[in-house]
N, C-alpha and C positions, 0 to 999 in steps of 0.2 A: 425855491417851491412855492413860497408865501406866495410872490408875486405873479404865477402863472395861477394858483390856485383863487385870489383874487379875482382873476380878469375872469377865468372860466363858468366859478359862479356869479359875477354877476352878467356875464352874456346870458347864462342861463335864465337866469330869474330876467330877461328881456322877451322870455319865449311869453305868447298869445296866453298859454295855459301852462306857466311851469309848473313840472312834475317828471318824479324819476323816469327816466327811459328805460327801456331794455337793456339787458348788460351786454357788454361789447368783449369780444373776445381778443386778445391781442398775443400775436406768437413774437418773441423778442429775441429769434433769432439763436438760442442758447449766447447772448450777447451781454453787453453792459447795461443794455437798455432795461433786462428785468430787472435790478436792483435798483436801479434808478425811478423807474415806472413805480416801483413798491414804494416807493419813498414819498415821490408823487399821491400817489393814492391815500397814503397817510395822513399826507396835506390836506388835501382835498377833506376826507373823513371828519377833520377837523375845521372845518371853516366853516362861514357863519349861514351855509344854508348846505349842510350835508346832504338834507332830504331831496333836493333837486337832482344830485349826481347821480350820473348812471353807474353803476357797478362797473369796475374795468378787471378782468380775469386773465391774468398774468397766464402766458403756459410756453413752455418752450425756455425753459430759466438755463440760467451758467453752469448748472452741474447734471443737467438732464439729457447731455448728448453734445457732440460738436457743433463747433461752432457755423451756423448759416449750413448743417447738413439736413437736406428734404425740407427745409424750412426758409423764413426770412423772405425779405423784400424782393434780393436779387431772385431764388430759386423760383418765387411767386410770379413775379412779372415778367423773366424771361420764360421760363419753363412752362408759362401760362400753367401751373399747376397748385392745387391748394397745397399748403403746408401738411406737414405730420400734425396727426391729432385733430388734424380738420377736416378728414377727407371724405368725411361723410356729414350730413347736418348736423348741428348737435342742438337739443332742445333748449330753449329759451336763450337762443342766441342769434339775431337776424342780420347780424352784421359782424366782421370781425375784420384785423388789421396786423400787417405783418412789417416788422422793422427789419432792416441790416442789421448786421452784428455791431456795428460803434451806432446804432442808433439815431445816423443823419437822414437817411430815407426809410420812407415809408409807405404803402402802398394799400387799399382796402379791399373785402371779398367777401361774398356771401353767397349763399344759395338758394334759387329764388323756388318760386312754391311748386316748381317742375322738375325740381330737384336739378338744376341746372348749375352747376358752377360759376360764377360771373365775376371777374375781375374789374377794379376802379382803381387806375393805374394814376401817374403823376398828371395826366393829360383830366383825367375826371376830377380831380380834387381842384386843380388848377381853375376848370369852368366852374367848381362849384363854390370858389373863393369871390371870384370874379365875378359872380350872377348876386352875390353878398353884397360885396363893394359897391356895384351897379345900382343896387337898389337902395343903398342908404344915400348913395351920391343924388340920386336922383327923387329921392325925400329931399334934401337939404338944397338943391337947386342954388347951389352957390354961385357967387359974382363976382370976381373972375371966377370959371370953374378949375375945379384940379384939374391937372395932367392924369391920365388913367393907361394902364395897357396891361395887355398878359403878352409875357415876355417867351417865347416859345425856341424850342429848335427844329431844326427841316426835319426831324423824326417824329415830329408830333402829327398823331393822327388829323388828317385835313378837314372830318366831321369837327374837331374839337375848336380848330379856328375859326370854320364855319359858324359853329354857334355863337362863340364867343363875337365876333364880328355882327350878328344878329340882334344881339344886344346892344351895339353902336359903340364895342368896345374895340382900339385899335389893337393887333397881331404885332409885335416887333420880334422879329427872327435874329437867332445868335447864333454863335458857332457851337459847338458840339462842346458843354465843360459848364460847369456852374459859374465857374469862375466869369464864362463870358457871359450869361445870361445877368448874373450879378452886375458886372459892370453895365449892361445894357437897361438896367433895369435904374438904374441909380439918374436916367436922362428922364425919369416921369417923376411927378409928384408922390403917385402912387403905384405899382407896379406889382403883379403877382409873377412868380417865375417860378416854372417846375420842368423837370424834364420830366421822359414820360416813366423811368425808374422810381419816381416819387421823391425825387431828392429836388426841395424847391421853398420858397416862404413867400410872405405880404409884407415890402418894405412899403414905409413912410418916409416920406422925406420931413427935414425940420419945416421949411414951407406949408406942408400939407398939416403937417400937427397943431402948428400955430392957428392955420384957418381954422381946422374944427376943434380949435378949443375957445375961438374966436365965434365961431358958430355956437356951439353951445351954450353959452353967455348969453349969447343975441337971443338966440332960442326961448330959451329959459328967462327971460326979462320980459321978452312979448307972451309970455306963456305959447306957448305952440310946441305943445307935449309931442308933436308927430316928429319935427327938427331935431329937437333937442335927445329925443330916444334915437333919432339914427346918428346923431352926432358923437351920444353916447358908447353906441356899437363900434363904432370905427374908433374910437380913442381904445376903448378895451382889446377890440381887437389887436389894435398895435401894440399894447403891452403882453398881449398873449405871443404874440409869435418873435419869433427871433429874426433881430433885425440884422444880423450882423452875417448867418450861412444856417442853411435847411437841419430843422430839427425838429425829429421825428416824433416825439413827443410835444412838442409846441403845437406841430399840425395836426399832432391827433386831437387835441381839444377843441382848435379850434374848427375840423368839420365836426366835431361832436356838438360843438356849441352852433353851429350854423343849423345842422339838421333838426336840432331841436326849436330854433327860432323857426324853420322853416314846418316845422312837425311832418319830416319826411322822414322815410322809410330809406335803407337802401337800394330800394326795389324802385322808390320814388327819383331818387339822386340818378341811380341807373341809364333813366326812362328819360334826363335831357336832352341825350341824342345816343345815335348807332353808331357805333367805329366804322369805320370802312374795313374790311379786310385788308390786312396787309403781311406782306414778307420780305426779311433781311436774308442777305446770305454775303459769302466774301467771295472773291477770285483773288489767286496768288498772281502778283506781278512781276517783271523783271526789277524794273525802278520806281515806286511808288511817287520820288518825287516827280516825275517827267508828267504826272497828274497834278493840277492846280484847279483850285475853284473860286466862287467868289468867295467876301468873308462868311455870309451865313449859308456856304455850304452847300446852296442849289442848285446851282449852274456851275460846269465843267470852263474852263480856260482854254486850259491845255489838256491834252493834244486840242487842236482847235477843228476837227472833225468831231468828236467824238458828241458835244452838247447836241447839234442840228440832228444826230440820228436818235440820240432820248429823243428829242422833240416829239421825232417821228412816231417812235413808239409808244408815246405817252397818248399821242393823236390817236390812235388805235381803240382804247378802252375807253369807256362809259368812268369817267370820275380819274381817270389815269395821271397818278402822280409817280417820279421816281428820280432818283438822282445816286450819284455814286461819289464816292470821298475817299484817299486815300488813309491808311491807317495812321495813327501815331507812333504805332509801337512795331512793327513787322510789314513786310512786305506784301499787303496786300488791300485790294481795293473792296471797300466796304458797298453795299446795293441794297437800296431800298426800295420800293415799287408798292404801292396801293391803287385800290380799283374799287369797283362796285361790289363783284362777288372775289370769290378765295380764289377761284381756280385763276380770273383773271389775271388777282395780284403777284400766283404764281408765275404765271405766263409771264407776262412784265417784267416780274426779278428774273427770270432766267433771260429774256431777250438783252433785258439792259446787260446782263453778264456777258451775254457773248458778244454784243457789241464793242463792249470794253475790252473783252480777249483780243478782239480784231483790229480797234483802233490806239490800243495804248499799251501794247507790250504784253499779254497772256501769258504764263507758263506753261507750258504741259499741254494735254489736247483742251481742245476748246469743252468749255462747261457742256451736260444736257443735261444736269438738273440743279437744283441751286443749293449751294453749303451753308450752312448755318456756322 
């Protein structure tokens, strides 16, 4: 806790106008994150600069309900619903976060000025972190530069990838599953990887860490305050985030620190980009092993007739993108589709499911509606 607190407070103190930000409401999903977050809050209160630390209000604690029931990151992200006790705007809270039961995933959410509840999922968390790292690296202008990428799965919203690429940061696609994202992230000096469900982290290689330490020393020797600040921020971020696995508590603090440094509200963060409407569904098949895909799961290899059919369907819709992949646990095919409107995304998902039913051994009647 002392290590996290030190890094968090150090980052907060680099904000243009260090001051206490509005309180953040955290849904702990009735899980282990509640007592651990309470202990972290105690550590933060005992830090060298407690006056800049936002109050963290923990809700849905261990003895207050059933694990993940009506709350938690999975409920919020998959059901697209606010957790219990945050069903309506709460005075004094302009943002909230939800952990999952074992506190390795986190998503954020808020009520906007029009009383509309808004979700900030793993894609938005990744975009925020990527923009922060990008800005610091641009200020440093290292020569040679460090390699830096955002690692996503095919399920990441297309608008998120477009935003990241617009910064000049490459997007690497990994197979679904955080262990696959972590493996791909290791190919870069610095990499932010997140699944849409809020599981992820920011990795720094030893090469990156040593380069940042050297850059900080050089900038200080040359009285280059801006470069020294950028290097210090990245080094504090490395100390703050878990370098081994997704950790909701450290991710919570990193997001809070970045928002403070940018002087952003949740609404400012949300405005980085607008998600493309999407739809996920599943389709029973006789043999899921008959369907194979590329390593990134974005394209079907067999049956050979299916991918051309999906390509033709995507071409019918503005911003259309779809893919199908076999489930790892049951004889179903999972379908993902996105497009410029929700109606178009729903139609593309249904047509993709129907094409898969026809060409890949669908079971029962051809689907006439998408099935979650």
